MARZA-700097 format. One line per field, with one value per residue: residue number from 0; x, y, z of N, C-alpha, C in turn; residue in three letters. Coordinates in Angstrom, 1 decimal, padded with zeros to 4 digits, always signed. Example, Ala and Ser with C-alpha at 12.3 -4.5 7.8 and 13.67 -1.06 7.14 Angstrom:
BEGIN
torse: c(0_1)
n_x: c(+013.2_+012.8)
n_y: c(-005.7_-002.2)
n_z: c(+007.8_+007.1)
ca_x: c(+012.3_+013.7)
ca_y: c(-004.5_-001.1)
ca_z: c(+007.8_+007.1)
c_x: c(+013.2_+012.9)
c_y: c(-003.3_+000.0)
c_z: c(+007.8_+007.9)
nuse: c(ALA_SER)
This chain:
BEGIN
torse: c(0_1_2_3_4_5_6_7_8_9_10_11_12_13_14_15_16_17_18_19_20_21_22_23_24_25_26_27_28_29_30_31_32_33_34_35_36_37_38_39_40_41_42_43_44_45_46_47_48_49_50_51_52_53_54_55_56_57_58_59_60_61_62_63_64_65_66_67_68_69_70_71_72_73_74_75_76_77_78_79_80_81_82_83_84_85_86_87_88_89_90_91_92_93_94_95_96_97_98_99_100_101_102_103_104)
n_x: c(-011.1_-013.0_-013.0_-010.8_-010.9_-013.5_-016.8_-019.2_-022.2_-021.9_-021.1_-021.6_-021.1_-018.4_-017.3_-017.8_-016.2_-013.6_-013.5_-013.3_-010.8_-009.2_-009.6_-008.3_-005.6_-005.2_-005.7_-003.6_-001.5_-002.3_-002.6_-000.2_+001.6_+000.6_+001.1_-000.7_-001.7_-002.9_-004.7_-006.1_-008.3_-008.7_-011.0_-011.6_-013.9_-015.9_-017.3_-019.7_-022.9_-024.5_-023.3_-023.5_-026.2_-026.7_-027.4_-026.1_-024.7_-023.8_-022.0_-020.2_-019.1_-017.9_-015.9_-014.5_-013.4_-011.4_-008.0_-007.2_-009.3_-011.6_-014.0_-013.2_-013.1_-015.0_-013.5_-010.9_-010.6_-011.1_-008.7_-006.8_-007.4_-006.8_-004.0_-003.2_-003.8_-002.0_+001.2_+003.0_+002.5_+003.6_+004.9_+003.4_+001.6_-000.7_-001.4_-003.0_-004.3_-004.6_-006.8_-007.7_-007.4_-005.8_-007.1_-006.8_-004.2)
n_y: c(+053.9_+051.6_+048.9_+047.8_+048.3_+048.6_+049.3_+049.4_+047.5_+047.5_+045.2_+044.0_+046.0_+046.5_+044.0_+043.7_+045.8_+044.9_+042.6_+043.5_+044.7_+042.4_+041.0_+042.7_+042.4_+039.6_+039.6_+041.2_+039.4_+037.4_+038.6_+039.9_+038.7_+039.3_+041.9_+043.5_+045.7_+045.9_+047.4_+048.9_+051.2_+052.6_+054.4_+057.1_+058.9_+060.4_+063.2_+062.4_+062.2_+060.5_+060.7_+063.5_+063.7_+062.9_+063.7_+066.8_+066.7_+064.1_+064.1_+066.0_+064.5_+062.5_+063.9_+064.9_+062.6_+062.1_+062.5_+064.8_+066.4_+066.8_+066.0_+064.0_+064.8_+063.9_+064.3_+064.0_+061.3_+060.5_+061.6_+060.0_+057.5_+058.3_+058.6_+056.0_+054.8_+056.0_+056.4_+057.2_+055.5_+053.1_+051.0_+050.4_+048.0_+045.6_+047.0_+048.6_+051.6_+054.0_+056.6_+058.6_+060.8_+060.2_+058.5_+055.7_+055.5)
n_z: c(+077.6_+077.7_+077.1_+078.2_+080.9_+081.8_+083.0_+085.6_+085.0_+082.3_+080.9_+078.4_+076.5_+077.1_+076.5_+073.7_+072.7_+073.5_+072.1_+069.4_+069.5_+070.0_+067.7_+065.9_+066.7_+066.2_+063.4_+062.6_+062.9_+061.1_+058.6_+058.0_+056.3_+053.9_+053.5_+054.8_+057.2_+060.6_+063.2_+066.2_+067.8_+071.0_+072.3_+074.6_+076.7_+074.5_+072.8_+071.4_+069.5_+071.1_+073.6_+074.1_+074.4_+076.9_+080.3_+081.5_+084.0_+084.0_+081.8_+082.8_+084.9_+083.4_+082.0_+084.2_+085.2_+083.4_+082.9_+081.3_+081.7_+080.1_+077.5_+074.7_+071.2_+068.3_+066.0_+066.9_+067.2_+064.6_+063.4_+064.6_+063.4_+060.7_+061.0_+061.6_+059.2_+057.5_+055.9_+057.8_+059.9_+059.3_+060.5_+062.6_+064.0_+064.9_+067.1_+069.9_+070.0_+072.4_+072.7_+074.7_+076.4_+078.6_+080.3_+080.9_+080.8)
ca_x: c(-011.0_-013.9_-012.7_-009.7_-011.1_-014.9_-017.7_-020.3_-023.4_-021.6_-020.3_-021.9_-020.3_-016.9_-016.9_-017.7_-015.0_-012.5_-013.5_-012.8_-009.4_-008.6_-009.7_-007.2_-004.4_-005.1_-005.6_-002.2_-000.7_-002.7_-002.5_+001.1_+002.3_+000.1_+001.4_-001.8_-001.5_-004.1_-004.6_-007.4_-008.3_-009.5_-011.3_-012.1_-015.2_-015.9_-018.5_-020.6_-024.3_-025.0_-022.8_-024.0_-027.6_-026.7_-027.4_-024.8_-024.1_-023.1_-020.9_-019.2_-018.5_-017.0_-014.8_-013.8_-012.6_-010.4_-006.9_-007.2_-010.5_-012.5_-014.4_-012.6_-014.0_-015.0_-012.4_-009.7_-010.7_-010.9_-007.3_-006.1_-007.6_-006.0_-002.6_-003.0_-003.9_-001.0_+002.6_+003.6_+002.3_+003.9_+005.4_+002.5_+001.0_-001.3_-001.4_-004.3_-004.0_-005.5_-007.1_-008.6_-007.1_-005.1_-008.1_-006.3_-002.7)
ca_y: c(+052.6_+050.7_+047.5_+047.2_+048.6_+048.4_+050.1_+048.6_+047.5_+047.6_+044.0_+043.7_+047.0_+046.2_+042.7_+043.9_+046.6_+044.0_+041.6_+044.2_+044.8_+041.1_+040.7_+043.5_+041.7_+038.4_+040.0_+041.6_+038.2_+036.6_+039.3_+040.6_+038.1_+039.9_+043.3_+044.2_+046.1_+046.0_+048.0_+049.3_+052.4_+052.5_+055.8_+057.4_+059.5_+061.2_+064.0_+062.0_+062.5_+059.8_+061.3_+064.8_+063.6_+062.6_+064.9_+067.6_+066.2_+062.9_+064.5_+066.6_+063.4_+061.8_+064.8_+065.0_+061.3_+062.0_+063.4_+066.1_+067.1_+067.2_+065.0_+064.0_+065.2_+062.9_+064.6_+063.5_+059.9_+060.4_+061.9_+058.8_+056.6_+058.7_+058.3_+054.5_+054.5_+056.7_+055.8_+057.5_+054.4_+051.9_+049.9_+050.2_+046.7_+044.9_+047.9_+049.2_+053.0_+054.7_+058.0_+058.7_+061.9_+059.7_+057.8_+054.5_+055.4)
ca_z: c(+077.1_+078.5_+076.8_+079.1_+082.4_+082.0_+083.9_+086.1_+084.2_+080.8_+080.4_+077.0_+075.8_+077.2_+075.8_+072.2_+072.4_+073.7_+070.9_+068.2_+069.7_+069.9_+066.2_+065.2_+067.1_+065.4_+062.0_+062.4_+062.7_+060.0_+057.3_+057.8_+055.2_+052.6_+053.6_+055.3_+058.6_+061.4_+064.5_+066.7_+068.6_+072.2_+072.6_+076.0_+076.6_+073.3_+072.7_+070.3_+069.7_+072.2_+074.9_+074.3_+074.7_+078.3_+081.2_+081.7_+085.2_+083.6_+081.0_+083.6_+085.6_+082.5_+081.8_+085.5_+085.4_+082.4_+083.3_+080.6_+082.2_+079.0_+076.6_+073.4_+070.1_+067.3_+065.0_+067.4_+066.9_+063.1_+063.1_+065.0_+062.3_+059.6_+061.3_+061.4_+057.7_+056.8_+055.8_+059.1_+060.9_+058.5_+061.4_+063.7_+063.6_+066.0_+068.3_+070.4_+070.3_+073.3_+072.4_+075.8_+077.4_+079.8_+081.1_+081.3_+080.6)
c_x: c(-011.7_-013.6_-011.6_-010.0_-012.6_-015.5_-018.8_-021.5_-023.1_-020.8_-020.5_-021.1_-018.8_-016.5_-016.8_-016.5_-013.7_-012.4_-013.0_-011.3_-008.6_-008.6_-008.5_-005.9_-004.2_-005.0_-004.2_-001.3_-001.0_-002.5_-001.2_+001.8_+001.8_+000.3_+000.2_-001.6_-002.9_-003.8_-006.0_-007.2_-009.2_-009.8_-011.8_-013.5_-015.1_-017.3_-019.3_-022.0_-024.9_-024.6_-023.4_-025.5_-027.8_-026.9_-026.1_-024.0_-023.2_-021.9_-019.8_-018.4_-017.5_-015.7_-013.9_-013.0_-011.5_-009.3_-006.9_-008.4_-011.4_-012.9_-013.5_-013.6_-013.9_-013.9_-011.1_-009.5_-010.4_-009.4_-006.4_-006.2_-006.8_-004.5_-002.4_-003.0_-002.8_+000.3_+003.4_+003.5_+002.6_+004.4_+004.6_+001.6_+000.5_-001.5_-002.9_-003.9_-005.0_-005.6_-008.2_-008.3_-006.4_-005.9_-007.5_-004.8_-002.0)
c_y: c(+051.5_+049.2_+046.9_+047.4_+048.5_+049.4_+049.2_+048.7_+047.6_+046.4_+043.8_+044.7_+046.8_+045.0_+042.9_+044.8_+045.7_+043.0_+042.3_+044.4_+043.5_+040.7_+041.4_+042.8_+040.4_+038.7_+040.4_+040.5_+037.5_+037.3_+040.0_+040.0_+038.6_+041.4_+044.2_+044.5_+046.1_+046.6_+048.4_+050.6_+052.2_+053.9_+055.9_+057.9_+060.6_+061.9_+063.6_+062.4_+061.8_+060.4_+062.7_+064.8_+063.3_+063.8_+065.6_+067.1_+064.9_+063.2_+065.2_+065.5_+062.7_+062.6_+064.9_+063.7_+061.2_+063.0_+064.7_+066.9_+067.6_+065.9_+065.1_+064.4_+064.1_+063.1_+064.1_+062.0_+059.7_+060.6_+060.7_+057.7_+057.0_+058.4_+056.8_+054.1_+055.1_+055.9_+056.2_+056.4_+053.1_+050.7_+049.8_+049.1_+046.0_+045.7_+048.3_+050.6_+053.6_+056.2_+058.4_+059.8_+061.4_+058.9_+056.5_+054.4_+055.3)
c_z: c(+077.9_+078.2_+077.7_+080.6_+082.8_+083.0_+084.4_+085.2_+082.7_+080.3_+078.9_+076.1_+075.9_+076.5_+074.3_+071.9_+072.5_+072.5_+069.7_+068.4_+069.5_+068.4_+065.5_+065.5_+066.3_+063.9_+061.7_+062.1_+061.4_+058.6_+057.0_+056.5_+053.8_+052.6_+054.1_+056.8_+059.3_+062.7_+065.0_+067.5_+069.8_+072.7_+074.1_+075.8_+075.5_+073.2_+071.5_+070.5_+070.9_+073.5_+075.1_+074.6_+076.2_+079.1_+081.4_+082.9_+084.9_+082.8_+081.8_+084.4_+084.7_+082.3_+083.1_+085.8_+084.4_+082.8_+082.6_+080.9_+081.1_+078.3_+075.3_+072.4_+069.0_+066.3_+065.5_+067.2_+065.4_+062.8_+063.5_+063.9_+061.0_+059.8_+061.0_+059.9_+056.9_+056.7_+057.1_+060.1_+060.2_+059.3_+062.6_+063.3_+064.8_+067.3_+068.6_+070.8_+071.2_+072.9_+073.4_+076.8_+078.6_+080.7_+081.7_+081.2_+081.9)
nuse: c(SER_ILE_SER_ARG_HIS_GLY_ASN_MET_GLY_GLN_VAL_ASN_TYR_SER_ALA_THR_LYS_ALA_GLY_VAL_GLN_ALA_MET_ALA_VAL_VAL_TRP_ALA_LYS_GLU_PHE_ALA_ARG_TYR_GLY_ILE_ARG_ALA_ALA_SER_ILE_ALA_PRO_GLY_PHE_ILE_GLY_THR_GLU_MET_VAL_MET_ALA_MET_PRO_GLU_LYS_VAL_ARG_ASP_MET_MET_ALA_GLY_ASN_THR_PRO_LEU_GLN_ARG_LEU_GLY_GLN_PRO_GLU_GLU_ILE_ALA_ARG_ALA_TYR_LEU_TYR_LEU_ALA_SER_ASP_ASP_ALA_SER_PHE_VAL_HIS_GLY_ALA_VAL_LEU_SER_VAL_ASP_GLY_GLY_LEU_VAL_SER)
């Protein structure tokens, strides 16, 4: 969850992630009266195409910094979004769901 803890040299990336999360919190307050829920997801290091194109040494470092000792998979992020969109999350509102293998927990 780079938006909450950042990395050196990534102020622009961190700021945009934090902005998306702030929008979800404000939208939760603004749209609740219309029955519209809002939430966001704060992913950790995920094995996307961009990450998998990085040198193995860098990927190993990312995984090593994650308490679960691995990169997340894109499907794990997709399942988190499916949960938030489901009736199972009908009282989840304005939340930032960390899907990060314990990185910032």
